[in-house]
PDB file with one MODEL, atoms N, CA, C and O in Angstrom:
MODEL        1
ATOM      1  N   UNK A   1      98.114  71.902  76.852  1.00  0.00           N
ATOM      2  CA  UNK A   1      96.764  71.697  76.353  1.00  0.00           C
ATOM      3  C   UNK A   1      95.865  72.790  76.935  1.00  0.00           C
ATOM      4  O   UNK A   1      95.883  73.048  78.139  1.00  0.00           O
ATOM      5  N   UNK A   2      95.083  73.426  76.067  1.00  0.00           N
ATOM      6  CA  UNK A   2      94.221  74.512  76.536  1.00  0.00           C
ATOM      7  C   UNK A   2      92.832  73.995  76.848  1.00  0.00           C
ATOM      8  O   UNK A   2      92.383  72.992  76.294  1.00  0.00           O
ATOM      9  N   UNK A   3      92.166  74.693  77.738  1.00  0.00           N
ATOM     10  CA  UNK A   3      90.792  74.353  78.094  1.00  0.00           C
ATOM     11  C   UNK A   3      89.880  75.328  77.368  1.00  0.00           C
ATOM     12  O   UNK A   3      89.850  76.515  77.696  1.00  0.00           O
ATOM     13  N   UNK A   4      89.136  74.835  76.382  1.00  0.00           N
ATOM     14  CA  UNK A   4      88.286  75.689  75.569  1.00  0.00           C
ATOM     15  C   UNK A   4      86.850  75.730  76.073  1.00  0.00           C
ATOM     16  O   UNK A   4      85.985  76.311  75.417  1.00  0.00           O
ATOM     17  N   UNK A   5      86.585  75.130  77.212  1.00  0.00           N
ATOM     18  CA  UNK A   5      85.224  75.103  77.730  1.00  0.00           C
ATOM     19  C   UNK A   5      84.711  76.521  77.941  1.00  0.00           C
ATOM     20  O   UNK A   5      85.384  77.355  78.546  1.00  0.00           O
ATOM     21  N   UNK A   6      83.529  76.779  77.442  1.00  0.00           N
ATOM     22  CA  UNK A   6      82.919  78.098  77.601  1.00  0.00           C
ATOM     23  C   UNK A   6      83.275  79.066  76.493  1.00  0.00           C
ATOM     24  O   UNK A   6      82.731  80.170  76.450  1.00  0.00           O
ATOM     25  N   UNK A   7      84.182  78.684  75.584  1.00  0.00           N
ATOM     26  CA  UNK A   7      84.552  79.556  74.473  1.00  0.00           C
ATOM     27  C   UNK A   7      83.748  79.136  73.251  1.00  0.00           C
ATOM     28  O   UNK A   7      83.632  77.949  72.946  1.00  0.00           O
ATOM     29  N   UNK A   8      83.192  80.130  72.553  1.00  0.00           N
ATOM     30  CA  UNK A   8      82.489  79.830  71.310  1.00  0.00           C
ATOM     31  C   UNK A   8      82.686  80.984  70.329  1.00  0.00           C
ATOM     32  O   UNK A   8      82.901  82.131  70.722  1.00  0.00           O
ATOM     33  N   UNK A   9      82.608  80.652  69.063  1.00  0.00           N
ATOM     34  CA  UNK A   9      82.695  81.635  67.988  1.00  0.00           C
ATOM     35  C   UNK A   9      81.483  81.447  67.098  1.00  0.00           C
ATOM     36  O   UNK A   9      80.932  80.349  67.027  1.00  0.00           O
ATOM     37  N   UNK A  10      81.064  82.491  66.426  1.00  0.00           N
ATOM     38  CA  UNK A  10      79.929  82.391  65.527  1.00  0.00           C
ATOM     39  C   UNK A  10      80.200  83.073  64.209  1.00  0.00           C
ATOM     40  O   UNK A  10      80.879  84.099  64.150  1.00  0.00           O
ATOM     41  N   UNK A  11      79.661  82.490  63.144  1.00  0.00           N
ATOM     42  CA  UNK A  11      79.813  83.041  61.805  1.00  0.00           C
ATOM     43  C   UNK A  11      78.468  83.026  61.108  1.00  0.00           C
ATOM     44  O   UNK A  11      77.735  82.040  61.175  1.00  0.00           O
ATOM     45  N   UNK A  12      78.143  84.135  60.430  1.00  0.00           N
ATOM     46  CA  UNK A  12      76.917  84.171  59.631  1.00  0.00           C
ATOM     47  C   UNK A  12      77.213  83.575  58.262  1.00  0.00           C
ATOM     48  O   UNK A  12      78.235  83.890  57.652  1.00  0.00           O
ATOM     49  N   UNK A  13      76.324  82.717  57.782  1.00  0.00           N
ATOM     50  CA  UNK A  13      76.462  82.105  56.468  1.00  0.00           C
ATOM     51  C   UNK A  13      75.197  82.356  55.661  1.00  0.00           C
ATOM     52  O   UNK A  13      74.133  82.619  56.221  1.00  0.00           O
ATOM     53  N   UNK A  14      75.321  82.272  54.346  1.00  0.00           N
ATOM     54  CA  UNK A  14      74.150  82.481  53.489  1.00  0.00           C
ATOM     55  C   UNK A  14      73.181  81.322  53.591  1.00  0.00           C
ATOM     56  O   UNK A  14      71.967  81.514  53.522  1.00  0.00           O
ATOM     57  N   UNK A  15      73.723  80.091  53.759  1.00  0.00           N
ATOM     58  CA  UNK A  15      72.867  78.906  53.801  1.00  0.00           C
ATOM     59  C   UNK A  15      73.434  77.883  54.779  1.00  0.00           C
ATOM     60  O   UNK A  15      74.528  77.359  54.570  1.00  0.00           O
ATOM     61  N   UNK A  16      72.698  77.602  55.834  1.00  0.00           N
ATOM     62  CA  UNK A  16      73.078  76.570  56.796  1.00  0.00           C
ATOM     63  C   UNK A  16      73.161  75.212  56.097  1.00  0.00           C
ATOM     64  O   UNK A  16      74.102  74.453  56.326  1.00  0.00           O
ATOM     65  N   UNK A  17      72.182  74.907  55.248  1.00  0.00           N
ATOM     66  CA  UNK A  17      72.167  73.603  54.571  1.00  0.00           C
ATOM     67  C   UNK A  17      73.418  73.410  53.716  1.00  0.00           C
ATOM     68  O   UNK A  17      74.019  72.336  53.726  1.00  0.00           O
ATOM     69  N   UNK A  18      73.812  74.456  52.970  1.00  0.00           N
ATOM     70  CA  UNK A  18      75.018  74.361  52.149  1.00  0.00           C
ATOM     71  C   UNK A  18      76.261  74.222  53.022  1.00  0.00           C
ATOM     72  O   UNK A  18      77.157  73.445  52.692  1.00  0.00           O
ATOM     73  N   UNK A  19      76.332  74.952  54.118  1.00  0.00           N
ATOM     74  CA  UNK A  19      77.495  74.887  54.996  1.00  0.00           C
ATOM     75  C   UNK A  19      77.608  73.514  55.649  1.00  0.00           C
ATOM     76  O   UNK A  19      78.721  73.020  55.834  1.00  0.00           O
ATOM     77  N   UNK A  20      76.504  72.893  55.998  1.00  0.00           N
ATOM     78  CA  UNK A  20      76.539  71.531  56.551  1.00  0.00           C
ATOM     79  C   UNK A  20      77.153  70.582  55.527  1.00  0.00           C
ATOM     80  O   UNK A  20      77.950  69.715  55.888  1.00  0.00           O
ATOM     81  N   UNK A  21      76.793  70.735  54.260  1.00  0.00           N
ATOM     82  CA  UNK A  21      77.372  69.884  53.214  1.00  0.00           C
ATOM     83  C   UNK A  21      78.880  70.105  53.111  1.00  0.00           C
ATOM     84  O   UNK A  21      79.633  69.141  52.970  1.00  0.00           O
ATOM     85  N   UNK A  22      79.331  71.354  53.179  1.00  0.00           N
ATOM     86  CA  UNK A  22      80.773  71.664  53.135  1.00  0.00           C
ATOM     87  C   UNK A  22      81.479  71.013  54.319  1.00  0.00           C
ATOM     88  O   UNK A  22      82.539  70.407  54.157  1.00  0.00           O
ATOM     89  N   UNK A  23      80.897  71.135  55.505  1.00  0.00           N
ATOM     90  CA  UNK A  23      81.477  70.544  56.719  1.00  0.00           C
ATOM     91  C   UNK A  23      81.635  69.033  56.543  1.00  0.00           C
ATOM     92  O   UNK A  23      82.686  68.472  56.853  1.00  0.00           O
ATOM     93  N   UNK A  24      80.594  68.384  56.046  1.00  0.00           N
ATOM     94  CA  UNK A  24      80.634  66.926  55.862  1.00  0.00           C
ATOM     95  C   UNK A  24      81.640  66.528  54.785  1.00  0.00           C
ATOM     96  O   UNK A  24      82.327  65.516  54.926  1.00  0.00           O
ATOM     97  N   UNK A  25      81.735  67.322  53.702  1.00  0.00           N
ATOM     98  CA  UNK A  25      82.701  67.043  52.634  1.00  0.00           C
ATOM     99  C   UNK A  25      84.135  67.117  53.153  1.00  0.00           C
ATOM    100  O   UNK A  25      85.018  66.426  52.644  1.00  0.00           O
ATOM    101  N   UNK A  26      84.365  67.949  54.157  1.00  0.00           N
ATOM    102  CA  UNK A  26      85.697  68.097  54.754  1.00  0.00           C
ATOM    103  C   UNK A  26      85.998  66.983  55.756  1.00  0.00           C
ATOM    104  O   UNK A  26      87.087  66.934  56.328  1.00  0.00           O
ATOM    105  N   UNK A  27      85.028  66.091  55.967  1.00  0.00           N
ATOM    106  CA  UNK A  27      85.224  64.991  56.900  1.00  0.00           C
ATOM    107  C   UNK A  27      84.993  65.376  58.346  1.00  0.00           C
ATOM    108  O   UNK A  27      85.416  64.658  59.253  1.00  0.00           O
ATOM    109  N   UNK A  28      84.323  66.507  58.577  1.00  0.00           N
ATOM    110  CA  UNK A  28      84.029  66.966  59.927  1.00  0.00           C
ATOM    111  C   UNK A  28      82.609  66.566  60.307  1.00  0.00           C
ATOM    112  O   UNK A  28      81.799  66.214  59.449  1.00  0.00           O
ATOM    113  N   UNK A  29      82.321  66.623  61.589  1.00  0.00           N
ATOM    114  CA  UNK A  29      80.996  66.252  62.073  1.00  0.00           C
ATOM    115  C   UNK A  29      80.261  67.454  62.644  1.00  0.00           C
ATOM    116  O   UNK A  29      80.860  68.326  63.274  1.00  0.00           O
ATOM    117  N   UNK A  30      78.954  67.487  62.414  1.00  0.00           N
ATOM    118  CA  UNK A  30      78.096  68.485  63.053  1.00  0.00           C
ATOM    119  C   UNK A  30      77.920  68.040  64.494  1.00  0.00           C
ATOM    120  O   UNK A  30      77.498  66.914  64.757  1.00  0.00           O
ATOM    121  N   UNK A  31      78.246  68.934  65.432  1.00  0.00           N
ATOM    122  CA  UNK A  31      78.110  68.610  66.858  1.00  0.00           C
ATOM    123  C   UNK A  31      76.643  68.583  67.271  1.00  0.00           C
ATOM    124  O   UNK A  31      76.201  67.663  67.961  1.00  0.00           O
ATOM    125  N   UNK A  32      75.886  69.600  66.843  1.00  0.00           N
ATOM    126  CA  UNK A  32      74.458  69.644  67.153  1.00  0.00           C
ATOM    127  C   UNK A  32      73.751  70.553  66.160  1.00  0.00           C
ATOM    128  O   UNK A  32      74.335  71.484  65.606  1.00  0.00           O
ATOM    129  N   UNK A  33      72.478  70.253  65.954  1.00  0.00           N
ATOM    130  CA  UNK A  33      71.683  71.030  65.022  1.00  0.00           C
ATOM    131  C   UNK A  33      71.545  70.300  63.699  1.00  0.00           C
ATOM    132  O   UNK A  33      71.998  69.163  63.568  1.00  0.00           O
ATOM    133  N   UNK A  34      70.928  70.935  62.725  1.00  0.00           N
ATOM    134  CA  UNK A  34      70.539  72.346  62.745  1.00  0.00           C
ATOM    135  C   UNK A  34      69.278  72.598  63.576  1.00  0.00           C
ATOM    136  O   UNK A  34      68.398  71.746  63.693  1.00  0.00           O
ATOM    137  N   UNK A  35      69.231  73.784  64.137  1.00  0.00           N
ATOM    138  CA  UNK A  35      68.089  74.243  64.918  1.00  0.00           C
ATOM    139  C   UNK A  35      67.446  75.415  64.198  1.00  0.00           C
ATOM    140  O   UNK A  35      68.140  76.216  63.570  1.00  0.00           O
ATOM    141  N   UNK A  36      66.121  75.523  64.283  1.00  0.00           N
ATOM    142  CA  UNK A  36      65.399  76.674  63.751  1.00  0.00           C
ATOM    143  C   UNK A  36      64.347  77.079  64.775  1.00  0.00           C
ATOM    144  O   UNK A  36      63.185  76.685  64.670  1.00  0.00           O
ATOM    145  N   UNK A  37      64.763  77.878  65.780  1.00  0.00           N
ATOM    146  CA  UNK A  37      63.840  78.225  66.865  1.00  0.00           C
ATOM    147  C   UNK A  37      62.700  79.141  66.445  1.00  0.00           C
ATOM    148  O   UNK A  37      61.682  79.232  67.132  1.00  0.00           O
ATOM    149  N   UNK A  38      62.876  79.826  65.304  1.00  0.00           N
ATOM    150  CA  UNK A  38      61.798  80.636  64.751  1.00  0.00           C
ATOM    151  C   UNK A  38      62.022  80.737  63.242  1.00  0.00           C
ATOM    152  O   UNK A  38      63.066  80.303  62.756  1.00  0.00           O
ATOM    153  N   UNK A  39      61.074  81.297  62.490  1.00  0.00           N
ATOM    154  CA  UNK A  39      61.204  81.315  61.024  1.00  0.00           C
ATOM    155  C   UNK A  39      62.339  82.200  60.504  1.00  0.00           C
ATOM    156  O   UNK A  39      62.609  82.190  59.303  1.00  0.00           O
ATOM    157  N   UNK A  40      63.008  82.962  61.365  1.00  0.00           N
ATOM    158  CA  UNK A  40      63.978  83.949  60.913  1.00  0.00           C
ATOM    159  C   UNK A  40      65.434  83.566  61.166  1.00  0.00           C
ATOM    160  O   UNK A  40      66.337  84.302  60.768  1.00  0.00           O
ATOM    161  N   UNK A  41      65.680  82.438  61.815  1.00  0.00           N
ATOM    162  CA  UNK A  41      67.055  82.065  62.138  1.00  0.00           C
ATOM    163  C   UNK A  41      67.213  80.543  62.135  1.00  0.00           C
ATOM    164  O   UNK A  41      66.317  79.806  62.548  1.00  0.00           O
ATOM    165  N   UNK A  42      68.362  80.099  61.664  1.00  0.00           N
ATOM    166  CA  UNK A  42      68.679  78.672  61.618  1.00  0.00           C
ATOM    167  C   UNK A  42      70.165  78.551  61.918  1.00  0.00           C
ATOM    168  O   UNK A  42      70.955  79.347  61.411  1.00  0.00           O
ATOM    169  N   UNK A  43      70.572  77.569  62.736  1.00  0.00           N
ATOM    170  CA  UNK A  43      71.981  77.463  63.089  1.00  0.00           C
ATOM    171  C   UNK A  43      72.359  76.040  63.476  1.00  0.00           C
ATOM    172  O   UNK A  43      71.505  75.200  63.762  1.00  0.00           O
ATOM    173  N   UNK A  44      73.683  75.795  63.475  1.00  0.00           N
ATOM    174  CA  UNK A  44      74.221  74.521  63.927  1.00  0.00           C
ATOM    175  C   UNK A  44      75.610  74.762  64.508  1.00  0.00           C
ATOM    176  O   UNK A  44      76.185  75.840  64.359  1.00  0.00           O
ATOM    177  N   UNK A  45      76.136  73.732  65.175  1.00  0.00           N
ATOM    178  CA  UNK A  45      77.433  73.840  65.843  1.00  0.00           C
ATOM    179  C   UNK A  45      78.378  72.726  65.415  1.00  0.00           C
ATOM    180  O   UNK A  45      77.961  71.596  65.161  1.00  0.00           O
ATOM    181  N   UNK A  46      79.656  73.070  65.339  1.00  0.00           N
ATOM    182  CA  UNK A  46      80.738  72.097  65.207  1.00  0.00           C
ATOM    183  C   UNK A  46      81.759  72.434  66.290  1.00  0.00           C
ATOM    184  O   UNK A  46      81.713  73.518  66.871  1.00  0.00           O
ATOM    185  N   UNK A  47      82.680  71.509  66.562  1.00  0.00           N
ATOM    186  CA  UNK A  47      83.784  71.782  67.496  1.00  0.00           C
ATOM    187  C   UNK A  47      85.077  71.794  66.704  1.00  0.00           C
ATOM    188  O   UNK A  47      85.297  70.939  65.846  1.00  0.00           O
ATOM    189  N   UNK A  48      85.943  72.776  66.997  1.00  0.00           N
ATOM    190  CA  UNK A  48      87.247  72.778  66.351  1.00  0.00           C
ATOM    191  C   UNK A  48      88.169  71.796  67.078  1.00  0.00           C
ATOM    192  O   UNK A  48      87.785  71.258  68.117  1.00  0.00           O
ATOM    193  N   UNK A  49      89.369  71.553  66.560  1.00  0.00           N
ATOM    194  CA  UNK A  49      90.260  70.565  67.190  1.00  0.00           C
ATOM    195  C   UNK A  49      90.627  70.873  68.646  1.00  0.00           C
ATOM    196  O   UNK A  49      91.018  69.974  69.390  1.00  0.00           O
ATOM    197  N   UNK A  50      90.503  72.135  69.051  1.00  0.00           N
ATOM    198  CA  UNK A  50      90.795  72.523  70.430  1.00  0.00           C
ATOM    199  C   UNK A  50      89.572  72.452  71.337  1.00  0.00           C
ATOM    200  O   UNK A  50      89.664  72.763  72.525  1.00  0.00           O
ATOM    201  N   UNK A  51      88.430  72.049  70.792  1.00  0.00           N
ATOM    202  CA  UNK A  51      87.220  71.943  71.593  1.00  0.00           C
ATOM    203  C   UNK A  51      86.388  73.206  71.634  1.00  0.00           C
ATOM    204  O   UNK A  51      85.407  73.280  72.374  1.00  0.00           O
ATOM    205  N   UNK A  52      86.773  74.225  70.831  1.00  0.00           N
ATOM    206  CA  UNK A  52      85.998  75.464  70.775  1.00  0.00           C
ATOM    207  C   UNK A  52      84.731  75.205  69.962  1.00  0.00           C
ATOM    208  O   UNK A  52      84.791  74.628  68.876  1.00  0.00           O
ATOM    209  N   UNK A  53      83.593  75.630  70.486  1.00  0.00           N
ATOM    210  CA  UNK A  53      82.311  75.471  69.799  1.00  0.00           C
ATOM    211  C   UNK A  53      82.168  76.573  68.748  1.00  0.00           C
ATOM    212  O   UNK A  53      82.307  77.758  69.054  1.00  0.00           O
ATOM    213  N   UNK A  54      81.889  76.171  67.510  1.00  0.00           N
ATOM    214  CA  UNK A  54      81.728  77.105  66.393  1.00  0.00           C
ATOM    215  C   UNK A  54      80.281  77.036  65.923  1.00  0.00           C
ATOM    216  O   UNK A  54      79.778  75.970  65.569  1.00  0.00           O
ATOM    217  N   UNK A  55      79.622  78.192  65.925  1.00  0.00           N
ATOM    218  CA  UNK A  55      78.240  78.277  65.470  1.00  0.00           C
ATOM    219  C   UNK A  55      78.203  78.887  64.083  1.00  0.00           C
ATOM    220  O   UNK A  55      78.861  79.894  63.820  1.00  0.00           O
ATOM    221  N   UNK A  56      77.428  78.272  63.193  1.00  0.00           N
ATOM    222  CA  UNK A  56      77.143  78.833  61.878  1.00  0.00           C
ATOM    223  C   UNK A  56      75.663  79.174  61.861  1.00  0.00           C
ATOM    224  O   UNK A  56      74.817  78.317  62.119  1.00  0.00           O
ATOM    225  N   UNK A  57      75.350  80.449  61.553  1.00  0.00           N
ATOM    226  CA  UNK A  57      73.965  80.923  61.642  1.00  0.00           C
ATOM    227  C   UNK A  57      73.532  81.553  60.329  1.00  0.00           C
ATOM    228  O   UNK A  57      74.287  82.277  59.679  1.00  0.00           O
ATOM    229  N   UNK A  58      72.293  81.255  59.960  1.00  0.00           N
ATOM    230  CA  UNK A  58      71.663  81.848  58.774  1.00  0.00           C
ATOM    231  C   UNK A  58      70.490  82.695  59.240  1.00  0.00           C
ATOM    232  O   UNK A  58      69.575  82.207  59.903  1.00  0.00           O
ATOM    233  N   UNK A  59      70.533  83.979  58.880  1.00  0.00           N
ATOM    234  CA  UNK A  59      69.398  84.864  59.151  1.00  0.00           C
ATOM    235  C   UNK A  59      68.500  84.801  57.937  1.00  0.00           C
ATOM    236  O   UNK A  59      68.940  85.032  56.811  1.00  0.00           O
ATOM    237  N   UNK A  60      67.225  84.484  58.175  1.00  0.00           N
ATOM    238  CA  UNK A  60      66.295  84.255  57.054  1.00  0.00           C
ATOM    239  C   UNK A  60      65.289  85.380  56.948  1.00  0.00           C
ATOM    240  O   UNK A  60      64.430  85.359  56.066  1.00  0.00           O
TER     241      UNK A  60
ENDMDL
END
């Protein structure tokens, strides 16, 4: 068993809202978010089966 603590990956997507719908349709859960710390970026996180944190980010 691997320890994925501290490991994360990120992917840019065209639409965070659309990607959240895809994630939910696949039966997966959003770990946290979506967050929009400023008007130019929006993102959320999921965990893969190994515990790796995956960020999906939309640049606006």
